[in-house]
Each structure stands twice: as C-alpha cells, then as structure tokens.
C-alpha positions in Angstrom: -5.1 -13.5 6.1 -5.8 -10.8 4.3 -9.9 -12.4 3.7 -11.4 -9.9 7.4 -10.4 -7.5 4.0 -12.5 -7.9 1.0 -15.0 -4.7 0.9 -13.1 -3.0 3.5 -11.0 -0.6 3.4 -8.1 -1.0 3.7 -5.9 1.4 6.2 -7.4 -0.4 8.9 -4.1 -2.8 9.1 -1.5 0.3 8.1 1.2 0.9 10.5 0.8 4.8 12.0 4.1 5.3 11.4 3.6 5.2 7.3 4.6 8.4 5.5 0.4 10.8 4.2 2.3 11.5 1.5 3.0 7.7 0.6 -0.3 7.4 0.2 -1.2 10.8 -1.9 1.0 9.4 -4.4 -0.6 6.0 -4.0 -4.0 7.5 -4.1 -2.7 10.6 -7.4 -1.5 7.7 -9.8 -4.3 5.8 -9.6 -6.8 8.7 -9.7 -4.6 9.3 -12.6 -4.8 5.5 -14.3 -1.7 5.0 -13.6 0.0 1.9 -12.1 1.5 2.7 -8.3 4.2 0.7 -6.5 6.3 1.0 -3.6 6.8 -0.4 0.4 3.6 0.0 3.3 4.0 -1.2 6.8 1.0 -3.1 8.3 0.6 -4.3 11.5 -1.3 -7.9 11.8 -4.4 -8.3 13.7 -2.3 -8.8 16.5 0.2 -6.3 16.3 2.9 -7.6 14.6 4.6 -5.4 12.6 5.1 -6.5 8.9 6.8 -5.2 5.3 4.4 -5.8 1.7 5.9 -4.3 -1.8 2.4 -3.4 -3.3 1.8 -3.0 -6.7 -1.5 -1.2 -6.5 -4.1 0.4 -10.2 -7.6 0.9 -11.0 -10.2 -2.1 -12.2 -12.6 0.2 -15.3 -14.9 -2.4 -16.3 -16.8 -1.0 -19.4 -13.9 2.4 -18.8 -16.3 3.4 -15.7 -13.9 3.2 -12.2 -15.2 -0.2 -10.8 -12.5 -0.5 -8.2 -8.5 -0.9 -6.9 -7.0 -3.8 -6.8 -3.9 -4.1 -4.9 -1.1 -7.2 -5.1 1.6 -7.3 -2.2 4.3 -9.6 -3.1 7.3 -9.6 0.4 10.1 -7.1 0.2 13.6 -7.9 -2.2 16.5 -8.8 1.5 17.9 -5.1 2.5 15.2 -2.9 1.7 13.2 -2.4 4.1 16.6 -0.4 6.0 16.4 2.1 2.6 13.1 2.3 3.0 12.2 3.4 6.4 15.1 5.9 6.6 13.6 6.6 2.5 10.1 7.1 4.8 11.9 9.0 7.7 12.8 12.2 4.7 9.3 12.3 4.2 8.0 12.8 7.3 
C-alpha cells in the first residue's frame, strides 16, 4: 500500500538497479512543465521487486508549482523484458 509515501520522497522504494538517466529524464520533463511516462522498478517493504508504468506530471495552483502527481499502472504484458534491456543499455 502506497499510503506510507504520502509527503515523502518516492525514491525510498526505488530499486537500486534503476538507471539514474531515467530519473534525470523524468525531472527534466516535469520541470519543463511536461508529462513524463515510463517504467519504474521498485522494492516493496519486504524487499519484493515490482514494476509499474508511471505517468508523472507537475501540479500548479494559480500558476505556481505546488507538487507532483504520479499515477501508477500495471505494465502491459511482455513489456518489462524490453524495458530491462533498454535500461541495461543506459547504464
């Protein structure tokens, strides 16, 4: 359950094998007011590894940045092996 992440940095559940390049791209996109979508490997509380398809976008109120929102979905069947290979190339 992601309730323990409210108000905390989400990188506490990021798997250490995730390439830093993926997160540099994410932050560059959302800081430039664009939506980022990609696949993220996380670690659960008990150390279980799981993948999500994440859509992240900045949230504004009266033109002022007030935070970020991430919507996570179950990845499409078969996509994770392709993502793992692409991330290996990024390392």
